[in-house]
C-alpha positions, -999 to 999 in steps of 0.1 A, spaced: 327 179 -55 362 179 -40 347 197 -7 320 171 -6 344 141 -8 366 157 18 336 165 40 325 127 37 360 114 46 360 137 76 326 125 86 339 88 83 369 98 105 346 111 130 327 79 132 358 55 135 355 55 173 318 41 168 333 11 148 348 -2 180 318 5 202 296 -26 215 267 -14 193 288 -17 160 304 -49 172 270 -66 175 260 -59 139 264 -89 116 293 -88 92 269 -78 63 254 -48 82 288 -38 94 297 -34 56 265 -14 50 273 10 79 307 17 67 290 24 33 266 49 48 297 68 66 318 69 34 292 80 9 296 116 -1 262 120 -20 235 128 4 207 109 -18 228 78 -19 236 80 18 199 85 26 192 54 5 218 33 23 206 44 56 172 37 49 181 1 37 200 -5 69 171 5 89 148 -20 72 171 -48 85 160 -43 122 190 -64 132 206 -63 167 229 -32 170 215 -14 138 192 9 161 223 20 181 243 29 150 212 47 133 203 67 166 238 78 170 241 88 134 208 111 139 228 130 165 253 142 142 241 139 107 238 173 91 219 163 60 181 168 64 176 141 36 195 116 55 180 124 88 144 121 71 153 86 55 163 75 90 133 90 107 109 73 82 121 40 91 133 42 127 98 44 143 93 6 137 127 -4 155 124 -21 187 148 0 208 142 21 240 162 50 226 138 55 198 112 76 217 139 98 233 152 105 199 120 114 185 112 138 214 147 155 208 140 158 172 103 170 175 115 198 200 148 210 183 156 195 149 168 222 126 146 213 99 107 221 108 96 194 86 115 166 105 103 183 138 67 175 126 75 142 112 91 131 146 59 145 164 38 124 140 58 94 149 52 101 186 15 106 180 10 76 160 27 53 186 4 67 214 -27 61 191 -16 26 183 -13 18 221 -48 33 226 -62 12 195 -49 -21 211 -68 -15 242 -99 -12 222 -89 -44 202 -88 -62 237 -124 -50 243 -134 -62 209 -118 -96 216 -140 -99 247 -172 -90 230 -163 -117 205 -158 -143 232 -191 -135 249 -210 -135 214 -228 -102 223 -238 -92 188 -250 -58 201 -217 -50 217 -197 -63 188 -216 -39 163 -213 -9 185 -175 -15 193 -167 -22 156 -182 13 145 -161 29 171 -130 8 164 -131 20 127 -132 57 139 -102 51 160 -83 33 131 -84 66 111 -77 87 142 -44 65 146 -35 75 110 -38 112 118 -63 116 91 -95 136 90 -122 114 74 -159 116 83 -172 83 94 -198 83 69 -173 81 41 -168 46 53 -203 37 48 -207 16 16 -236 24 -7 -261 -3 -16 -247 -30 -39 -249 -13 -75 -247 -28 -110 -223 -15 -136 -231 -41 -165 -261 -62 -171 -262 -94 -150 -250 -127 -162 -231 -115 -193 -192 -115 -202 -171 -85 -189 -134 -75 -195 -117 -56 -167 -85 -36 -165 -67 -38 -131 -35 -21 -119 -22 -4 -89 8 17 -77 10 43 -106 3 79 -96 37 94 -100 51 122 -121 74 99 -140 76 85 -177 66 51 -166 31 60 -156 27 78 -191 42 46 -206 19 22 -187 -13 43 -194 -6 46 -230 -3 9 -232 -37 7 -215 -53 29 -240 -38 11 -270 -50 -24 -255 -84 -9 -250 -86 3 -286 -79 -31 -300 -98 -51 -272 -122 -27 -254 -125 -29 -215 -160 -24 -199 -143 -5 -170 -113 -7 -147 -103 -12 -110 -74 4 -92 -54 -14 -66 -43 15 -45 -12 41 -43 -32 61 -67 -10 93 -60 25 94 -46 40 105 -24 11 113 0 -22 114 -18 -41 146 -28 -45 178 -9 -80 184 -20 -105 177 -49 -91 206 -66 -54 197 -62 -40 206 -96 -21 174 -97 -54 156 -106 -52 168 -142 -16 157 -143 -17 124 -126 -52 112 -134 -73 132 -161 -48 132 -188 -38 96 -185 -72 76 -178 -102 98 -191 -92 92 -226 -100 54 -221 -137 66 -218 -146 40 -192 -152 42 -154 -125 33 -130 -135 19 -96 -108 29 -71 -94 15 -39 -70 33 -16 -34 24 -8 -11 35 21 2 64 0 -34 78 -5 -36 81 34 -5 102 36 -21 137 37 -48 141 65 -74 151 38 -63 129 10 -90 100 16 -118 124 16 -104 143 -14 -103 111 -33 -139 102 -24 -153 136 -32 -134 137 -67 -159 113 -78 -183 143 -83 -159 160 -104 -146 134 -128 -160 115 -159 -140 83 -150 -129 84 -112 -154 64 -90 -148 61 -52 -183 62 -35 -168 52 -1 -135 36 14 -154 2 8 -180 -8 -16 -195 -37 -39 -209 -37 -74 -220 -62 -98 -208 -65 -134 -220 -95 -158 -211 -128 -144 -190 -113 -114 -194 -91 -83 -165 -70 -73 -156 -59 -35 -134 -30 -30 -118 -29 5 -94 -4 20 -65 -25 34 -48 4 49 -75 8 78 -84 -28 85 -114 -28 110 -139 -54 125 -165 -32 109 -149 -37 75 -144 -75 77 -180 -79 90 -194 -59 60 -173 -81 36 -182 -113 52 -220 -105 50 -218 -93 13 -199 -122 1 -224 -146 17 -253 -125 0 -238 -126 -33 -253 -148 -59 -227 -139 -87 -208 -166 -106 -175 -149 -96 -166 -130 -65 -136 -109 -68 -123 -88 -38 -95 -61 -44 -75 -38 -24 -40 -26 -19 -20 -48 4 -14 -85 -5 -22 -115 17 10 -133 6 38 -120 -15 73 -129 -25 82 -92 -32 100 -66 -13 72 -60 13 64 -96 17 32 -112 36 8 -89 53 3 -107 87 -28 -88 96 -44 -97 63 -34 -134 69 -51 -135 102 -81 -112 95 -90 -110 58 -79 -144 47 -105 -162 69 -133 -140 54 -121 -148 18 -118 -186 22 -145 -205 5 -164 -174 -2 -141 -154 -28 -127 -166 -59 -97 -142 -63 -81 -113 -43 -63 -87 -63 -37 -64 -47 -9 -41 -55 17 -25 -29 44 -47 -44 56 -31 -78 55 -63 -97 32 -89 -110 25 -121 -93 1 -150 -89 4 -170 -58 -9 -204 -50 -46 -204 -40 -56 -209 -3 -92 -218 8 -101 -216 -28 -90 -180 -32 -65 -170 -61 -41 -144 -50 -31 -120 -77 -7 -88 -76 -5 -62 -102 13 -32 -88 32 -22 -121 11 6 -131 39 32 -132 58 37 -101 92 22 -101 92 -14 -104 111 -38 -82 130 -70 -85 109 -101 -76 122 -136 -69 98 -164 -71 92 -184 -38 73 -214 -26 39 -198 -33 47 -185 -68 27 -195 -98 42 -166 -117 65 -137 -107 77 -110 -130 92 -74 -126 76 -56 -154 55 -25 -161 20 -32 -173 -15 -44 -160 -38 -73 -156 -68 -81 -176 -98 -99 -160 -123 -116 -182 -153 -132 -166 -184 -151 -180 -205 -179 -168 -180 -205 -177 -145 -190 -167 -126 -164 -151 -94 -155 -170 -65 -134 -157 -39 -121 -180 -8 -101 -172 2 -78 -201 34 -56 -203 37 -21 -219 44 -38 -253 9 -54 -250 28 -88 -248 8 -113 -227 33 -124 -200 9 -149 -183 -25 -163 -185 -44 -183 -160 -82 -195 -162 -103 -206 -134 -134 -227 -143 -165 -239 -123 
């Protein structure tokens, strides 16, 4: 411990000249304090967390400091934390640093991570060109071109993520029914949970206890099913630990949606689709799909790979639906007052499809519970508290409810009403809201 502290002090002394450089001087006072904290911290894990938090700020001068730190930082953990964030910083030195790390970083994992950042940046530039061509097709109103380009764009979206997912895994099956039409249904909803931590066990035990007292007809998941990067294959041994033992005991089907962590490994999305054939509870027929249940119709989307083809499908299916209640669910929220905040692309692309068509949109991503003011008749719910570490939430201008708590949402729909209840792991109802038509 003494040696570690001495090493940290020595590191801080090495960086004292940096404090006087222009790059450091451009940092706001608050970020200067954070930078000093990074240099002074002896513990690698804490220093990595501090560096990652500084990179989130994306403030003037933070890039210079972090890029300079990467040049001399000995801890792989700290370098990885910076590398995971630095790709989004708007600074010309980022690519040069990524190239250097890809070619010569002492940790081969970080070399591959830097290479992945370079690949992703190039793929995103290519995808933007295709988006421009899509815009031209929309402006001319040529439906044949739009349909053709939308299918190709979806393939490029997956390519940009570096994943290997056959195109037909996107193709939704025909709308299917899971409960008799017109009746009442009770549905469990939660996201952000697949983590080998006691909180997942605590949350899943509460779901089972609630189900035994007040049975669910089925469940939906709101993404980030498996941390940190999804599943290796349909035979990954973690299926038993992270899924089977927690949710099979409920004895109901779970209709899955994918989150950003489920797209981490190249084969993970395909593995999650294919596990449907091996599990009594897991249901993921495609990356997007729709089904009817009683008085409601549910529409599962993949918000991690937004594409014109997906929005066209959702627009058409919402228009065809005759269900009393139309409920869309995916991983990323449209609006949020949580750590991640709003999702700009979903505001411009998804929300216009939902307005005046859907009644509710359920999301995760934020590790909290939220109900936000409706827009265009669409109520916005977030239930990302299924077992991953919860985060602080501060109510904002759009908040009708905001709570940092482990738990889940209960959706109850019949011909007269759609009721949403947030429940904590002590089975206490934290909030209820009822929509009526």
